[in-house]
C-alpha positions as CSV (number, residue, x, y, z in Angstrom):
1,M,-11.4,-8.2,10.0
2,A,-10.3,-7.9,6.4
3,N,-6.8,-8.9,5.4
4,I,-5.1,-5.5,4.9
5,E,-2.6,-6.9,2.4
6,E,-5.3,-8.3,0.2
7,V,-7.4,-5.1,0.3
8,L,-4.4,-3.0,-0.7
9,L,-3.4,-5.4,-3.4
10,G,-7.0,-5.2,-4.8
11,L,-6.7,-1.4,-4.9
12,V,-3.2,-1.3,-6.4
13,R,-3.3,-4.0,-9.1
14,P,-5.8,-2.3,-11.5
15,L,-3.6,0.8,-11.5
16,C,-0.6,-1.0,-12.9
17,T,0.4,-2.1,-16.4
18,D,1.8,-5.3,-15.1
19,P,-0.5,-6.3,-12.2
20,D,1.0,-9.7,-11.7
21,S,4.4,-8.3,-10.7
22,V,3.0,-6.2,-7.8
23,V,3.7,-7.6,-4.3
24,V,2.2,-6.3,-1.1
25,K,3.8,-7.4,2.2
26,E,3.1,-6.5,5.8
27,M,6.4,-6.0,7.7
28,P,7.0,-5.9,11.5
29,S,7.1,-2.5,13.1
30,L,9.0,-1.4,16.2
31,D,5.9,0.6,17.2
32,E,3.0,-1.6,18.4
33,R,0.5,1.1,17.3
34,E,1.6,1.0,13.7
35,I,1.1,-1.4,10.8
36,V,3.8,-1.1,8.1
37,I,3.0,-2.3,4.6
38,Y,5.3,-2.3,1.6
39,V,4.1,-2.2,-2.0
40,Y,6.7,-3.6,-4.4
41,A,6.1,-2.7,-8.1
42,P,8.1,-2.2,-11.3
43,E,9.6,1.3,-11.6
44,N,7.3,2.4,-14.3
45,D,4.2,1.4,-12.3
46,L,5.6,2.8,-9.1
47,S,5.4,6.4,-10.4
48,R,1.8,5.7,-11.3
49,L,1.1,4.4,-7.8
50,I,2.7,7.4,-6.1
51,G,1.2,10.0,-8.5
52,R,2.1,13.6,-8.9
53,K,3.2,15.2,-5.7
54,G,2.2,11.9,-3.9
55,V,-1.5,12.4,-4.4
56,M,-2.3,8.8,-5.4
57,A,-0.2,7.4,-2.5
58,Q,-2.0,9.7,0.0
59,S,-5.4,8.6,-1.4
60,L,-4.4,5.0,-0.9
61,R,-3.3,5.7,2.6
62,T,-6.6,7.5,3.4
63,M,-8.7,4.6,2.0
64,M,-6.6,2.1,4.0
65,Q,-7.2,4.0,7.3
66,A,-10.9,3.5,6.8
67,L,-10.5,-0.3,7.4
68,P,-11.3,-1.7,10.8
69,H,-7.8,-2.3,12.3
70,G,-8.1,-1.2,15.8
71,K,-6.4,2.1,16.7
72,K,-3.3,1.3,14.7
73,H,-1.9,3.7,12.1
74,I,-1.3,2.2,8.7
75,N,2.0,3.2,7.1
76,I,2.3,2.4,3.4
77,K,5.7,2.5,1.7
78,F,6.5,2.1,-2.0
79,E,9.6,0.3,-3.3
80,A,10.7,-0.5,-6.9
81,L,11.4,-4.1,-7.8
């Protein structure tokens, strides 16, 4: 099983102007059927990661759902540093 944080970090870093400042963390969830992952990035990169009308964020979520992670739903949230 691939480390979900590392995979998402590998997808997100090339999209940012300052890739070293991007942090991806898996957080505990109250729902055992859900994996919550936060992407922390500078504000100027955050808008690039979310995209217009959330298209880029939705694309990242779709790619992450393709990973083998059991029957859990992956919930990705974006926050500014």
